[in-house]
N, C-alpha and C positions, 0 to 999 in steps of 0.2 A: 235194720242197720247192717251194712255190709262191712266186714272186717276180715282182712286176710293176714294170716300168720304163716310164716314160712319156716319150716324146719331145716336147719343148717345141715348140709351133708359135706363134710370136709373133703371128700374125694372128688366132688363135682363142683366146678366153677364155670362161670360164663367166660367164653373167649372174647377178646376185644372185638372181633368181628360181629359177635352176637349183640353187643351192647347197643350198637346203632339201630339194630332192628327193634330192640326193646324200647328205646327212646321214641321211635317213630310208630310204635304199635298203637293202632286205632282201628277198630275197637279192641277190646281185650282179647278176643279170640286168637289173633296171631301170637300174642304173648303166651297164651295157654299152650298153643301148638308148639312153640319154640321150647318151652320149659317142661312139657308134660312128663318127660322121663326123669326130671330132677325135683319138681315141686308139685305139691298137691294143693290146689286152690279149694278153699272151703268157705262158704258164706255162712255167717252166723251173727250173733249178738255179742258185742264186746263186753256186755255186762254179765254174760253167762257163757263162758267159753267151754266148749265140750271136749276139752283135753285134760288129762290128769295133771296134778301138781308137778312142778319141776320137769316139764316135758321138753321145752325148747331151749336151744343155745342162744337164740336171738329172737327178740320180739320187736316188731316194727309196726308203728301206726303212722299213717300219713294222711293229714288233713281229715281226721275222723273225730278225735277226742273233743275238739272245740265245739262241735255241733251237737254233742250229747248234752242236753239240758238236764234231764232227769236221770240220775244214776251215773254221773261222770266219775265220781269217786269209786263206785262199784266197778266201772270199766277199768280204771287204773289198777284196782285191787286184783281183778281177774288176770290182767296182763302180767302183773308181777307174780301172781300165784303160779302161772304156767311156765315162768322163766326159771331155768336151772340156777342154782347158787353160782355166783360168779359170771352169769350170762350177761349179755348186752341187751339193753333196752333203749330203743331209739324212737323218738316221736318227732315228726315234722309238722309243726303247727304255726299259725300266725302268732306274732308276739302279743297281739291284742285283737279281740273281736268284740265289738260293742254290743251286738245283738244277743250274744249268748253269755256275756260276762266273762269270757275266757281271757286270762292274762298270764303271761309268762313272767313270773316275778319271784321274790324271795318266799312268798307264801306257798307258791307251787313247789319250789325246791324243798321247803320244810315238809310239805305234805308227802312228796315222793320219798323223802328220807323216813318219815314216820311210817310209811307203808312198807319199808324194808329195803329200799334201794340205797346203795352206798356210792360215794364218789359222783354225786349228781352234778353235772355241768351243763350249762346252756351255751350253745354255739350259734350265733346268728348267721343266717345265710341269706343271700339275695336270690329271689326267684323272679325271673322275668318270663313273661308270656309272649308268644309270638303275636304280632299285630293281627295276623290273619290265621284263623283256626279252621 
């Protein structure tokens, strides 16, 4: 399972001109080249993250958690474990996925709070894919 976690560096931000390159980046190589001096990409298992406790200011998971069938709670625990107190945790996932049983609901909110997150909020977003890829 591939999962990327990015360590925040307050002194380094993407310029608006770089964002369009990131959005168009296919395959991942151009993205790595663009961000190589700011971000370290590391492949690993979200259920066993190889960083110490309280290491990241921000933890982001995008379209990964809902496909973890065995050990989904372990993955959430690990992501929260490496998050600094007061840090930001963001997951971008479908509201519901019938094949894996993933659902964004009050039970998920209660589970995230039980695992130590505070101020858990869900913000629906609309994702549209281009007709031609």
